[in-house]
C-alpha positions as a printed Julia matrix, in Angstrom:
127×3 Matrix{Float64}:
   9.96  -19.24   6.2
   6.69  -20.54   4.81
   4.17  -22.04   7.17
   1.27  -24.36   6.37
  -2.24  -22.92   6.18
  -5.42  -24.84   6.87
  -8.0   -23.16   4.64
 -10.94  -24.72   6.46
 -10.34  -23.15   9.87
 -11.44  -19.61   8.99
  -9.08  -18.28  11.66
  -6.11  -15.98  11.31
  -3.09  -18.11  10.58
   0.47  -17.02  10.07
   1.38  -18.33   6.64
   4.94  -16.95   6.38
   7.47  -14.92   8.29
  10.83  -13.42   7.57
  13.27  -11.0    9.09
  11.17   -7.93   8.19
   7.64   -9.26   7.66
   4.87  -11.61   8.7
   2.11  -12.92   6.43
  -1.31  -13.58   7.94
  -3.66  -15.57   5.69
  -1.18  -14.83   2.89
  -1.35  -11.05   3.4
   2.07   -9.58   4.13
   2.64   -7.08   7.0
   5.87   -5.18   7.64
   4.73   -3.33  10.79
   4.3    -4.75  14.29
   0.87   -6.28  14.9
  -1.2    -8.5   17.15
  -2.67  -11.69  15.7
  -5.48  -13.61  17.37
  -7.57  -16.41  15.89
 -10.56  -14.11  15.25
  -8.94  -10.65  15.38
  -6.07   -8.81  13.73
  -4.77   -5.58  15.32
  -2.69   -3.73  12.76
  -2.28   -0.5   14.74
  -0.17   -1.92  17.6
   2.26    0.98  17.6
   5.52   -0.74  18.55
   8.26    0.56  16.26
  10.97   -1.6   17.86
  11.63   -3.7   20.95
  13.21   -0.8   22.83
  10.05    1.28  22.44
   7.87   -1.22  24.37
   5.9     0.51  27.12
   3.27   -0.4   29.7
   0.43    0.76  27.44
   1.43   -1.79  24.77
   0.81   -4.61  27.23
  -2.38   -3.0   28.53
  -3.65   -3.05  24.93
  -3.09   -6.81  24.96
  -4.96   -7.13  28.26
  -8.01   -5.48  26.67
  -8.15   -8.34  24.13
  -8.62  -10.89  26.97
  -6.31  -13.62  25.69
  -5.51  -16.63  27.83
  -1.89  -16.5   26.65
   0.34  -13.93  24.92
   3.21  -14.96  22.67
   5.59  -12.0   22.34
   7.74  -12.2   19.22
  10.65   -9.83  19.78
  12.07   -9.71  16.25
  15.04  -11.64  14.94
  16.54  -11.97  18.43
  14.82  -13.17  21.56
  14.83  -10.31  24.06
  13.04  -10.12  27.39
  11.08   -7.01  28.38
  11.3    -5.74  31.94
   8.64   -7.5   34.1
   7.15   -4.13  35.14
   6.03   -3.63  31.53
   4.04   -6.88  31.64
   2.61   -6.35  35.15
  -0.99   -5.86  33.96
  -0.95   -9.23  32.16
   0.77  -11.0   35.05
  -1.68   -9.58  37.6
  -4.6   -10.76  35.4
  -3.2   -14.3   35.31
  -2.43  -14.15  31.59
   0.65  -16.11  30.61
   3.37  -14.42  28.56
   5.93  -16.35  26.54
   8.8   -14.46  24.91
  10.44  -15.79  21.72
  12.1   -14.62  18.57
   9.73  -13.82  15.7
  10.01  -17.15  13.86
   9.39  -19.23  17.01
   6.47  -16.97  17.99
   4.83  -17.49  14.59
   5.17  -21.27  14.78
   3.95  -21.42  18.38
   0.95  -19.18  17.65
  -0.18  -21.48  14.82
   0.09  -24.58  17.02
  -1.86  -23.03  19.89
  -4.46  -21.52  17.58
  -4.98  -24.93  15.94
  -5.58  -26.35  19.42
  -8.43  -23.85  19.89
  -6.59  -21.7   22.43
  -7.41  -18.0   22.78
  -3.85  -16.92  22.07
  -2.54  -13.5   21.08
   0.69  -13.22  19.11
   2.19   -9.78  19.69
   4.75   -9.6   16.91
   7.46   -6.95  16.71
   8.63   -6.69  13.1
  12.2    -5.46  12.81
  12.59   -2.69  10.28
  15.33   -2.97   7.68
  18.47   -0.96   8.36
  18.95    2.0    6.04
């Protein structure tokens, strides 16, 4: 899916997404990552949804977003609340969606000037 990019904003925008990739400012990524308007975290070490752990959410907390959009790959899957406890206790909202919906929602909230973090789990192709 291609998404529209506003060249004037200077912020990280998701310009495309597919089953096994996301493009940020037209640069394609095939590994899980965190996208924020002014920051891109490429070393978010989530290999797959089932490998999510508390420290992955604590890494998000350190970025101080006001809202986290968790893109869980092709399917929408909900992590156990105990994994997200640090964000919940800090009053940071967490919305869980499939990857395509997370990409669209991130762009909308980023365009509104929100300090949003899109934590995107990129499904790896099956061998």
